[in-house]
C-alpha positions in Angstrom: 111.3 104.5 111.3 113.3 103.7 114.4 114.7 106.3 116.5 115.1 107.4 120.2 111.6 108.5 121.8 111.6 111.5 123.6 108.8 112.5 126.0 106.2 113.4 122.8 102.7 112.9 123.0 100.8 109.5 122.4 98.8 110.8 119.3 102.3 111.9 117.8 104.3 110.1 115.2 108.0 109.2 114.4 108.7 113.0 113.1 107.8 114.6 116.3 109.7 111.7 117.8 112.7 112.8 115.8 112.4 116.7 116.1 112.0 116.3 120.2 115.2 114.1 120.0 116.9 116.4 117.4 116.4 119.6 119.5 117.3 117.9 122.9 120.7 116.8 121.5 120.0 113.1 122.1 120.1 112.6 118.6 121.8 114.2 115.2 120.5 114.5 112.0 123.7 112.8 111.1 122.9 109.9 112.9 119.0 109.7 111.6 120.6 109.7 108.2 122.6 106.8 108.8 120.0 105.1 110.0 117.8 106.0 107.2 120.4 105.2 104.7 120.8 101.8 106.1 117.4 100.9 106.0 117.0 101.9 102.2 120.0 99.7 101.5 118.5 96.9 103.3 115.3 96.9 101.5 116.9 97.6 98.4 119.2 94.4 98.2 118.5 91.3 96.1 117.0 90.1 93.5 113.7 91.2 95.0 114.8 94.6 96.5 111.6 97.1 96.7 113.1 99.4 94.2 112.0 102.4 95.9 115.0 105.2 95.2 116.1 106.3 91.9 118.4 108.7 92.8 119.8 108.2 96.5 123.5 109.6 97.4 124.7 109.2 100.8 127.8 111.4 100.6 125.4 114.4 99.7 122.7 113.1 102.4 125.7 113.0 105.5 127.1 116.4 104.4 123.8 118.5 104.2 123.0 116.7 107.7 126.0 118.2 109.1 125.2 121.6 107.4 121.7 121.4 108.6 122.5 120.8 112.0 125.0 123.5 112.3 123.0 126.0 110.6 119.9 125.1 113.0 121.8 125.0 116.3 121.3 128.4 117.5 117.6 128.8 116.1 114.1 127.7 117.3 113.9 124.1 116.3 111.7 123.7 112.7 108.5 121.8 112.6 110.8 118.8 110.8 114.0 119.2 112.5 116.3 116.4 111.9 113.4 114.3 109.8 114.5 113.0 106.4 111.8 113.5 103.7 111.8 111.4 100.5 111.0 113.5 97.3 108.8 111.9 94.3 111.1 112.2 91.3 108.7 114.9 89.8 109.4 117.5 92.5 112.8 119.7 91.3 115.4 119.5 93.4 118.9 121.1 92.8 121.3 118.2 93.7 119.8 114.9 92.9 118.3 114.5 89.1 114.8 114.8 88.4 113.4 112.5 85.8 109.8 112.2 86.4 110.6 108.3 85.7 111.4 108.6 82.1 114.0 107.9 79.7 113.5 111.5 77.9 114.8 113.1 81.1 117.5 110.9 82.4 120.0 112.4 84.3 118.6 115.8 84.4 119.3 118.2 87.0 116.9 121.1 87.4 118.6 124.6 87.9 116.3 125.4 90.7 114.5 123.5 93.5 110.4 123.2 93.5 109.4 125.9 96.4 108.2 122.8 98.5 112.0 121.5 98.9 113.0 125.2 100.0 110.4 125.0 102.4 111.2 121.4 103.7 114.8 123.0 104.4 113.9 125.8 106.1 111.9 123.5 108.5 115.0 121.3 109.6 114.2 118.5 107.1 116.9 116.9 105.1 115.5 115.9 101.4 116.0 112.1 101.1 116.4 111.3 97.7 114.0 111.0 94.8 111.5 107.7 94.6 110.3 106.2 91.9 107.0 107.0 90.2 105.1 106.3 86.9 106.6 108.1 84.3 105.2 111.4 84.5 102.7 110.5 86.8 100.8 108.8 84.2 99.8 105.3 86.2 98.1 103.7 88.9 100.8 101.2 89.9 104.1 102.5 89.6 104.4 99.7 86.6 105.2 102.2 84.2 108.8 103.8 85.1 111.6 103.8 83.4 113.1 102.2 86.3 111.2 99.2 86.6 108.3 98.4 89.2 108.4 99.6 92.8 107.2 96.8 95.2 104.9 96.8 98.2 106.4 96.7 101.4 103.5 94.8 103.1 103.5 92.3 100.0 106.4 92.4 97.5 104.4 90.7 95.2 101.9 93.6 94.8 102.0 97.0 93.4 102.6 100.3 95.8 99.9 101.9 94.1 100.6 104.7 91.8 102.1 107.2 90.7 103.7 107.9 93.8 104.2 104.4 94.7 107.9 105.3 95.5 106.9 107.5 98.3 104.5 105.9 99.8 106.6 102.3 99.8 109.7 104.5 101.5 107.1 105.6 104.1 105.7 102.2 104.7 109.2 100.5 104.6 110.0 102.6 107.7 112.9 104.5 105.8 111.2 108.2 106.4 108.1 109.1 108.5 107.5 111.6 106.0 107.6 111.7 102.0 106.0 113.9 99.4 104.3 112.8 96.2 102.0 114.6 93.7 98.4 113.9 92.9 96.5 114.5 89.6 93.7 111.7 90.3 94.6 110.0 93.2 98.0 109.6 93.3 98.9 110.2 97.0 95.7 108.5 98.1 95.4 105.5 96.4 99.2 104.6 97.3 98.6 105.3 100.7 95.7 103.1 100.8 97.8 99.7 99.2 100.6 100.6 101.5 98.6 101.2 104.8 100.0 104.7 105.4 98.6 108.1 105.2 98.2 110.3 102.4 96.7 113.5 102.3 96.0 115.8 99.2 95.4 119.1 100.1 93.2 122.4 98.4 93.9 123.1 94.6 96.3 126.2 95.5 97.0 125.2 99.4 100.5 124.1 98.2 102.8 125.5 95.7 103.2 123.6 92.1 106.4 125.7 91.3 109.2 123.0 90.6 106.7 120.3 90.3 106.7 119.0 86.5 103.5 119.7 85.2 101.1 116.7 83.9 98.0 118.1 83.9 98.0 121.6 85.6 94.5 122.4 86.6 94.2 118.8 88.7 97.8 118.6 89.7 98.9 118.9 93.6 101.5 118.4 96.1 100.4 116.1 98.4 102.1 114.5 101.5 102.5 110.6 103.4 103.1 110.3 106.7 103.2 106.9 108.7 100.5 108.3 110.9 98.0 111.0 110.7 100.6 113.6 113.0 103.3 112.7 110.5 101.2 114.3 107.3 100.0 117.0 109.4 103.2 118.4 110.1 104.5 117.8 106.5 101.6 119.6 105.3 101.8 122.3 107.5 105.5 122.8 106.5 105.0 123.0 102.8 101.6 124.6 102.5 101.0 128.5 101.9 100.8 131.2 99.3 103.5 131.4 96.9 104.3 134.1 94.6 105.7 131.9 91.8 102.9 130.3 91.3 100.0 131.8 89.9 97.3 129.2 90.9 98.6 129.4 94.9 96.0 130.7 97.1 96.9 133.5 99.5 94.8 131.7 102.5 95.5 131.4 106.0 97.4 127.8 106.6 96.3 126.3 109.7 98.8 124.2 112.6 97.3 121.2 111.0 99.6 119.1 113.6 97.5 120.6 116.7 94.4 119.4 115.2 94.6 116.3 117.5 93.0 118.9 120.5 90.1 119.8 118.2 86.5 118.4 119.4 84.8 116.1 116.6 81.8 115.8 118.5 78.5 117.1 116.6 80.3 117.1 113.9 78.2 115.7 110.7 80.1 113.2 108.6 78.5 112.2 105.2 78.3 108.7 103.5 78.0 109.3 100.0 75.7 106.5 98.4 77.7 106.5 95.1 80.7 105.1 96.8 79.0 102.1 97.9 77.6 100.5 95.0 76.7 96.8 95.5 79.7 95.7 93.7 81.7 96.9 96.1 84.1 94.3 98.1 82.0 92.9 101.1 85.2 93.1 103.3 86.3 96.5 102.6 82.5 97.7 103.1 82.5 96.0 106.4 85.9 97.7 107.4 84.1 101.1 106.3 81.0 100.0 108.4 83.4 99.6 111.2 85.1 103.0 110.7 81.4 104.6 111.0 80.7 103.0 113.6 83.4 104.3 115.6 83.0 107.9 114.4 79.6 107.4 115.9 81.1 106.4 119.1 83.2 109.8 118.8 79.9 111.8 118.9 79.4 112.8 115.3 76.6 112.2 113.0 76.5 109.8 110.0 74.2 111.4 107.0 73.8 109.5 104.1 74.0 111.9 101.1 74.3 111.4 97.3 77.0 113.1 94.9 75.1 112.3 91.6 77.7 113.1 89.2 80.2 110.6 90.5 79.9 107.6 87.5 81.0 110.5 85.1 84.6 111.3 87.0 86.6 109.0 85.4 85.5 109.6 81.5 85.6 113.0 82.5 89.3 113.0 84.0 90.5 111.0 81.1 89.6 113.7 78.8 90.6 116.5 80.6 94.0 114.9 82.1 95.1 113.8 78.8 94.2 117.1 77.0 96.5 119.2 79.3 99.3 116.6 79.3 99.2 116.6 75.6 100.0 120.6 75.6 102.6 120.4 78.8 104.6 117.2 77.3 105.0 119.2 74.1 108.1 120.9 75.8 109.9 117.3 75.6 111.1 117.6 72.2 115.0 116.9 72.5 115.4 120.8 72.2 115.7 122.5 74.9 116.7 119.5 77.7 116.5 115.9 78.5 117.0 113.4 75.8 118.1 114.3 72.0 117.8 111.6 69.4 119.2 112.5 65.7 116.6 112.6 63.1 116.1 113.6 59.6 115.6 117.5 60.2 113.9 119.2 63.2 110.9 117.3 62.5 112.6 113.8 62.5 114.3 114.7 65.7 111.5 115.3 67.2 109.7 112.3 66.1 112.7 110.4 67.4 113.3 111.9 70.4 109.7 111.3 71.7 109.3 107.8 70.6 112.4 106.4 72.2 111.9 108.9 75.5 108.4 108.5 76.2 106.8 105.2 77.5 103.7 103.6 76.0 100.9 104.9 78.9 102.7 108.8 78.2 102.3 108.2 74.4 98.8 106.6 74.8 97.5 109.8 77.0 99.4 112.1 74.6 97.3 110.7 71.2 94.2 111.1 73.5 94.6 114.6 74.7 95.8 115.5 71.2 92.7 114.1 69.7 90.1 115.6 72.0 91.7 119.1 71.6 91.8 118.9 67.5 89.3 120.4 65.6 85.7 119.4 64.8 86.3 117.1 68.3 87.0 120.0 71.1 83.6 120.7 71.5 82.3 117.3 71.5 84.8 115.9 74.0 86.8 118.5 76.0 84.4 121.3 76.4 81.7 119.1 77.7 83.8 117.5 79.9 84.9 120.2 81.5 81.0 121.2 81.9 80.3 117.8 83.6 83.9 118.8 85.6 81.7 121.9 86.9 78.3 119.7 87.5 80.6 117.4 89.7 82.3 120.1 92.0 78.7 121.5 92.3 77.7 118.3 93.6 80.2 118.5 96.6 79.4 122.3 97.4 75.9 121.4 97.6 76.5 118.7 100.3 78.9 120.7 102.3 76.8 123.8 102.4 73.8 121.2 103.9 75.8 121.2 106.5 78.4 117.9 106.3 81.4 118.7 107.8 83.6 115.5 105.7 82.7 112.6 103.9 83.6 109.5 104.6 84.4 107.0 101.6 86.5 103.8 100.5 90.1 105.0 99.0 90.0 102.1 96.9 87.7 99.4 95.8 90.5 96.8 96.7 93.5 96.4 98.1 96.7 96.4 96.0 96.6 94.0 93.2 99.8 91.7 92.0 102.3 93.1 90.0 101.7 92.6 86.2 97.9 91.6 87.1 96.2 94.4 85.0 97.2 94.8 81.5 94.1 96.5 80.3 94.8 100.2 80.5 90.8 101.1 81.0 90.9 98.5 84.3 93.7 100.2 85.5 92.4 103.8 85.3 89.0 102.1 87.5 91.5 102.2 90.3 91.0 105.7 91.1 87.5 105.9 90.6 86.9 107.0 94.2 89.8 109.6 94.3 89.7 111.6 91.1 86.7 113.4 92.1 88.5 115.2 94.7 90.8 116.3 91.9 88.4 117.2 89.7 86.6 119.4 92.3 89.8 121.2 93.8 88.9 119.9 97.5 91.1 118.3 100.0 91.4 114.7 100.6 93.1 112.3 102.6 93.6 108.5 103.0 94.2 106.4 106.4 94.4 102.8 107.5 91.2 101.4 108.5 92.5 97.8 108.4 93.0 94.8 106.3 91.2 92.8 103.9 92.9 89.3 103.3 95.9 90.8 105.0 96.6 93.6 102.5 95.9 97.2 104.1 93.0 99.1 102.9 92.6 102.8 103.4 89.2 105.5 104.0 88.9 108.7 102.6 87.9 111.6 104.1 87.2 114.7 102.1 86.1 118.3 103.1 85.2 121.6 101.2 87.8 123.8 100.2 90.5 124.9 102.4 88.8 123.0 105.7 91.9 120.4 106.0 91.9 121.3 109.5 88.6 119.8 109.8 90.2 116.6 107.9 92.8 116.6 110.3 90.6 116.6 113.6 88.6 113.7 112.3 91.5 111.8 111.0 93.2 112.2 114.5 90.2 111.1 116.3 89.5 108.2 113.8 93.2 106.8 114.3 92.8 107.1 118.1 89.5 105.1 117.8 90.6 102.3 115.8 94.0 101.7 117.7 96.0 98.7 116.4 92.6 97.8 114.4 93.7 100.2 111.5 96.8 97.8 110.5 95.4 94.4 111.6 
């Protein structure tokens, strides 16, 4: 996003520049919001608009910007002072509706805000509208939204990825430098790869899920998009930390991620998991990854071949565990408590009518699958067995990290972004997350950053580390971003 550039280090991005400009008085939060709104309207205009936001209230944003400037005039500038941050539509906000991209929650406004939204405001950020998403975060292309698909800003005939496609597109289109998304199986990293931005999923428990509408509770994470590594680092630093309102929140010290650029990477060990580089991998994607490995070697890192033998089981395990948890979580959307209500014959009829009209095809598919694997006679055969294999997947990572590997590097996705409407087979769509679901199953931190282009389309490289080792991720990501330079976007 365009903004007055102050004297800030070269490793920083637009968020740091906006903070410096706002703190010095050379720009105001109101001016920044005005520019962001103008850009959002520009990319929305016309029949082929990108369809990034499902809720964007300019009058509210102007009022919020003025209030934020007044409140922070005499205080220490927050890490995101004056920075507009887009919010995925499944993260609760007080002003904008929280609909999860679904008809069943159309116009629903939460009575409370998510913890992460409160932390953004405390840091001086401006929550900038709600972004489009696959319904209830179930999808990999943002084509499953009740509001229609979002288009990729890099190539509007392509998908932006999903389910956080709207947030990724908001950053890629230059509307905001930072955006919040959510991850259950790669829904931050995969769209980050497709849109050519940075996307980070923290360790499970690192960021509060209070106010995140649940999809699969043991897999859900709130994640961050950034135009550059520094933007994502600042965003994660602000929202991370223990929250007593979330029983899964970990009381573990949070690092100063935006300072990881100064940490040396020489002597670190980066693992190259052979299962993520199959013979079938697109040769152009492999070439980009090989070039990244060469840069890491030049930085003084040791590249070591490793094995994560249970990787091939990740997709089937994920699509048992996630739908099972979803079928339980989405039972609350029955028309009786909030959201859409459609009249029917008695209570059961009302439930059936509401859910039939409120849920889309993909959500219905996953609820049915989840209900099936949890049903009597199938629980042990499917769900319990999947959880056991999930433990083996997590153990693969633990073994590699305990053997001295600091980070793993892989492709984020097997291909660049595909065309809108190109994939109609649900299983083929599920395979687009083949390299990302393992980190969610294991609960480890992972991020995607641009490493180049294939056929003119962005491709991302994925870094993974042991639990609560986000500082290692960012130190390597900063170094790789510097080494790649303009090559990351060309």
